[in-house]
N, C-alpha and C positions, 0 to 999 in steps of 0.2 A: 585151735591156734593156727593151723596152716590156712584156714579160711580168712582168718583176721589179717595175717600177713599178705595174703593175696589181695584182699580189699584195700589195704594200705598202699600196696604197689600200684593197684589200679587208679586209686585217688591221686597218688603222687604223679602217675603218668598223665592223667587228665589235667591236673593243675599246670605242670610243665607245658603241655600242649597248648593250653589257653595263654600261658605267658609268651611262648614263642609265636603264637599266632598274632597276639596283640603287638609284640615287638616288630613282627614282619610287616604288619599294616603301617606302623609308624615309620619304618625304614622305607617302605615303598612310597609313602606320602612325602617323605623327606627328599628322596632321590629323584622322584619323577619330574619335579619342575626343571632340574638341571638336565635331566635326560631329554625332556622336551625341547629345552633350548638347543642342545646339540643336534637333535634331529631336525629342528626347524632350520638351523643354519646349513643344513644339507639339501633343503628344498629349493626349488626354483621360486621366483617371485610370484608367478601366477598360482602355483600350487599352494603357497602359504595363505592365500586369500580365499580358497575355495571353502565351501560350507556344505556339509560338515567336514571340518578339517581332519585329515588322516594323520595318525601318529607318526607312521613310518613314511619316509619319502619314497615315491614311486621310482625315481631315478636319481639316486644320491649323486651330488656333484659338489665340487669345492669352488664354484664360481663366486659364491658370496665371500668366501675368505680372500679370493683375489681383489674383490671390489673393496673389501674392508681394509686391506693393506694399502690400496691406492688412496682411498679417501680418509683413513685414520692415520694421523701422524704418530704411528706406533713407536718409532725409535725416539722421537722427541719426548713422548709421554713416558716411555720407560726410562729414559735417561734422567728426567726430573724426578720421577718417582723414586728411583734407585738413589738419586742424590740425597733426597729427604730420608730414605731409609738408612743411610750411612749414619746420619745424626741421631735418628730416633732410636736405633737399636744399640748405640754406643753410649751417649750421654745420659738419657733418662734413667735406664736401669743402674748405671754406675753411681750417678749422683744421688739417686734415691737410696740406694744400698749404703752409701757413705753417711747420708743423714740418718738413715735407720739405725746404723751401727752406733751413732751418738746417742740416739734416743733408748736403745735397747741396752747398752753395755757401759756407757760412760757416766760418771757422776756429774751429769749436767744440771746446773741449778735451774729449778723450775721447768724441767723438761716435760713433765706431765702437762702443764699449762700450755707450753709451746706445742706440743703435740696435738692437743685438743684444738688449739687455735689453727693449727695446719689442717687438721680434718674439717673444721668448720668451714673452711674455705671451699669445700666440696658442696656445701649447701647453696652456694651462690650460683644461680642458673647462668649458662654462658650467654644467654639472651641479653641479660643486664650488663655484660661486659663487652658485648660484641661492638656496639657503637663507639665507646670510649677507646678501645683498643684500636679500632680502624682508623679513628681520627688521629691517634698517636703515630701509627704507621704512615698515614697519609702526610702528616706534618713532617715526618722524617724523609718523605719522598720514596719510600720502600714499597708502596703498593704497586703491584705488578711485577714484583720480584719474589724469590723464594725466601728472602730473609724473615718475613713475618712468620714463616712456618719452621724456620731453622732456629732462631734465637730462643724461643721458648724451651726447646729441648735441652738447652744448657742448665736449666734449673730443676730437672726431674719433675715428679708429680706426686700429689699428696696421697692418692690412692695407692700408688706403687710403693711409697715410702711406708705407708701403713701395712701393707702386705709384707714387706721385708721385716718390719719390726716384729710382727706376729710370728715370723719364722725364727728371727735371731733370738727371740726370747727363750726359745727351746734349746739353744746352744749352752752348754755348761759355762757358767761365769768363771769357774775355777781355771779353765784353760787361759783366760786372759790375765787373771791374777798371777798364775805362774810364769807367764810370759813377761809380765811386768817386773816381776822379781829378777828375772834373767836379763832385764835392761832393755827389753823391746818397747818401742815408742807406740803410740796409737796407730800411726800409719802401718807399721810393721804388723802389728796385732790385726789390723784390717786385711791387708793384703796376704799375710802369711798364714793366718788362722781362719778368719771369718769368711773371706771370699771363697776358698775351697770348700768350706762347710755348707755354704748356701748356693752352691753351683746348681743344684735342681731348680731352686726358686729363681735364680738369676736367669737361667736358661728359659724357664717358662716365661718370664716377663719380657725377655728379648723376642721370643716367638710371638707373643701377643702384641708387642710394639710393632713388629714387622707387619702383621696382619692389619692392625689398626691403621697404620699409615698407608699401606697399600689400598685398602677400601675406603679411606677417607675421602668424603666428597664435599661436605658442607664447608669446612674452614677453607680449603683451597678455592672453592667457588667464590669466596668473599674477596680474597687477595689476588688471585692469579687471573687477570683479565686479558692477558696477552697469549697468543698461540704458542710462542717459543718457551714459555714457562709453565704451561698447563701439564698437570699430572695425567696419568693414564685414565683415571675416572673422568675427568673433565674432557679428555680427548673423546672418550666414548660418548658422552653427552652431545658433544659437537657433531659426532657422527650421526646420532639419532635425530638432531635437529635439521640435519642436511637432508633427511629423507622426507619426501612430500606425501607419500601415501604408504598404504600397508604392503604394497607390492615390494618395497624395499626393506620390509622388516627382517627378512632373512640376512641382510647385510649387518643390520644391528645385532642380531643373534649371533652371527659370526664374530663381531667385535666383542660381544660379551663373553664368548667362550675363550677368546684369545686372552682377554684381561683376566679370566678366572684361572687360567693354567697355573700360574706361580702359586696362588693360594691353594689349589688342589695339590700341588706338589708339597707345599709346606705342611698341610694337614696329613698327607700320607706319610711323610718322613718324620714329622715331629709330633705325631699324635700322642706318644708317650708323655711328652712334656705337658700337653693339655691335661692328661689324666693326672699327672703328678701335681699340677697347679691346683686342681680341684682337691686333691688329697691334702695338699699342704694347708690350703685355706680352711679345710674342715677340721684338721687335726690340731693345727697350731692356734686355733682360736681359743 
């Protein structure tokens, strides 16, 4: 019996060792590109072009960061991006949660058909909508401004609405029936009962909205063709286009590090919300 227990302990130890080894390899392969970018930003222009390239800089320096600050319109990019963030983290989660409340808890006629119609809009590729939308904004004279990126935030999102519907369906309906008997209207039910109960889901969607807006490159590149309205990602592209050879690649790496710092901070301080969102989407389905 003792030998059997010992053999099981050995098997368990070997199994866990293999699991941790595989997870360690995955973690290293995930972290290494970012680490290489940081180390490359500390190299000189000549050193970054040497072959074979060394991972660690021989004489670390911050000259690339100084050049990036001089060439990258960092303040303008951050200001424009943060302005978009104010709208993207405020309106889409709130409007989507309000619409999801109607789908999940109200006696809305034909709400199943309406929800399926809303979700079917996700099947339309953005490439099919890109040209008509551009022509609309161009006819309004708003191309080259932030309005084409701000106005859509006022209407929420189909995927976000579906996410909230899945979560709100798990909230007991009896709470709202009791509130209705006490004279509470729909808005009071939403703000007083539903919002506090969906706080984890709401916070998770706010975090995802912030990350998505900060990292968004494609849509801003369509409408923002002026330097004074470009976001941080477009400013980074402009910095890359200014470099004529690989000798200046350390400057591009420095700009990339600077633009990634807010996202790194968000991930560190809000990682529990990422985990909660995965748990919510898995359990409430």
